[in-house]
N, C-alpha and C positions, 0 to 999 in steps of 0.2 A: 805266205798268204795272210791277208788281213783277217783278224778275228771278228766275224760279223756278229757273233753272240755278244761280245763285250761292247760293241758299238751300239747295239739296240737297247742296252740297259740304261735306265735313267737314274742318275745319282740322287738319292734322298737327302734332304737337309732338315733337321729338327729345329725347335725353338731354342734359342739361347736362354740362359738364366736371366739375363737383363730383360729380354723381351717378356718373359713370364712375369717378372716383377712389375714391369710397366703395365701389363694387362691387368694384373691384380689391383694395382693402384687406381687405374681408370675405373674398374668395376666398383671398387670401394667408394670412390668419389661419387659415382652415379647413384649408388645405393644410399649414401648419406644425403645427397640432394633430394632423392625421392622420399626418404624418411622425413626430412624437414618439410617438404611440401605436404606430406600426409599429416604431420603434426599440426601444421598451420591450418589445414582444412578442418581437422578435428577441433582445434581451439576456436576457430571461427564458428563452427557449429554449436559448441558449448556456450559461447558468448551470445549467439543469436537465440538459443533456447532459453538461457537465463533472462535475457532482456524481454523476450516474449512472455515469460512467466511473470516477471515483475510488472509488465504493462497490463497483463490480465488482472493481477492483484489490484493495481491502481484503478482500473476501470470498475472492478467489482466494488471497491471501497467508495468510489465517487457515486456509484448508483445508490448504495446504502445511505450515504450522506445526503444525497439529493432527496431521497424518499423521506428522511427524517425532517429536514429543514423545510421542505415545501409543504409538509402536512402538520407543521407546528400549530398548536392551538393555545389560545390564551386561557389557560387553566392553572390554578394553583394546586400544588400537591400538599395535602394534609400530612403532617409528620408528627408522630408522638414525641412530646418533649419540646416542641417549638410553638411559640405563641403565634396566633393567627396574623398578627401585625408583621411578623418576620417572614411570612411566606410571600413568594414572588412567582409571577408567571414565567419569568426567564431570569436565570442567575448566571452571571459570568464575571470572571475576574482572574487576576494573576495568582497562580499557585493554589487555587481552590480545588477541593476534592483530591488533594495530594498530587495535583498536576505539576510537572516540572516547568511548565510555561502557563499559558492561559488555559482555562477550562470553561465549560458551559454546560448548563442543565436546563431542560425544558420538557414539556409534554407534547406528544404528537398523536394524531388520530390515525386510523387506518390499519391498526395492527390486526391482521386477519384472525378471526376466530369463528370458523364456519358453524352456523347454527348454535353458537354459544356453547359448544361441547367442551371447550378447554376451560379450566378453572382460572380464567383471568379476563380482564377487560380488553376492549379494543383500543383503549388509550394506554400508551406506554410512556413512562418517564425515562429519558435518556440523558446521558452525560458524554461529553467528549473531553478526553484528557491526554496529556503526553506523559508517559511513564516508561522509563528504561529504554528510551529511543523508539517507543512504539506509540502509534496513534491508536488509542483504545476507545472503544464504544462500550459504555456501561449502561445497563438497562435493568429496570425493576419489573418484576412480574405484575406488580400492582402499582398504580400511580400514587396511592396513599399508603404510607408505610409506617410500621411501628419502629420504635427506637432500636437501633442495633441491627436492623435488617440490612444485609449486604447485597449489592447488585450483582448481576451476572456480568462477566467480562468477555468482550469480543475484540480480538486484535485485528485491526483493519490493515495497518501497514507497519512495516519495520524500517529501521534506519532513518527515522524522522528526527530532525534536529530542532525545529521550532514549530510552535503552534500559536496562532493568534486569531482574533475575531474583530470585525468592525460592524457597526450598526448604523443603518440609514434612517434618519429622522430629520428631513429638511437639511441634509448634509451628513457626511460620515462622522461617526463618533467612535472613539476607541474604547468606550465603556457604556454600559446601559444601567440607568438608575431607576427607571420606572418599575414599580411593583405591580401595576394594574394593567399595563398594555404591552404589546409587542412592537418591535421596530417594523418598519415597512420592508426592510431588506436586511440581510445578513451576509457578510463576506467572511469566508474562511480562508486562511492562509497557512500553509505549512511548507517547510523546507525538507526535501528528501535528498539523501546522498546520491541517489541514482537519477532523479528527475529535476533536481534543483528546486526552484520556487513554484509551488502550485497555488493558484488562486481561483476561487469560484464564488459567484454571487448568486444569491437566491432571493426571490420575492417571498414575502411572508404575508399570509392572510391576516388582515387586521380584524379586531373585534373586541368586545368587552370580555372581561375575565369571567370564566365559567366556574362557579363555586362547586 
């Protein structure tokens, strides 16, 4: 008689070693691909965040620069140890004020001092220089200073390679020689490692020197 019990049994078949190795290899490749995709997303996020932070720094710096240059005033700053004939409403030149490129100094109005409570004027003397790859804004608490008084330093931007200025007076000039008046416009140029060449032009209020 035939054995019905043996006929009803299903023969089981397990995975061979080769099949297991192939499955592991496929899983490893998929994991590696997923890891690379994740790393790419993370790197893109970091690059985007860094670029956004640098753009915010640039916008903040340009706002400060605009406020300074558009509120420039034709005023000479008295400085102890310097003759009155040597004083200028605007001073600019190559490697002045320890700048590694061009530098500039002038007075501006509009420095907020509510109700005169702070021990300073609403006029501030500022300098712009390039030092150690930084666009630095230097300012004095008082427009008229004694010999040896050091300005406060504010770093506006980093990784700056060049800094230069031009002045409008019936045409662009690379230097400014007048001690008694201001140019009608000023152009600031600087080269950033991240944003290449940056150029801005500002109109300047004309007027007589305020002593």
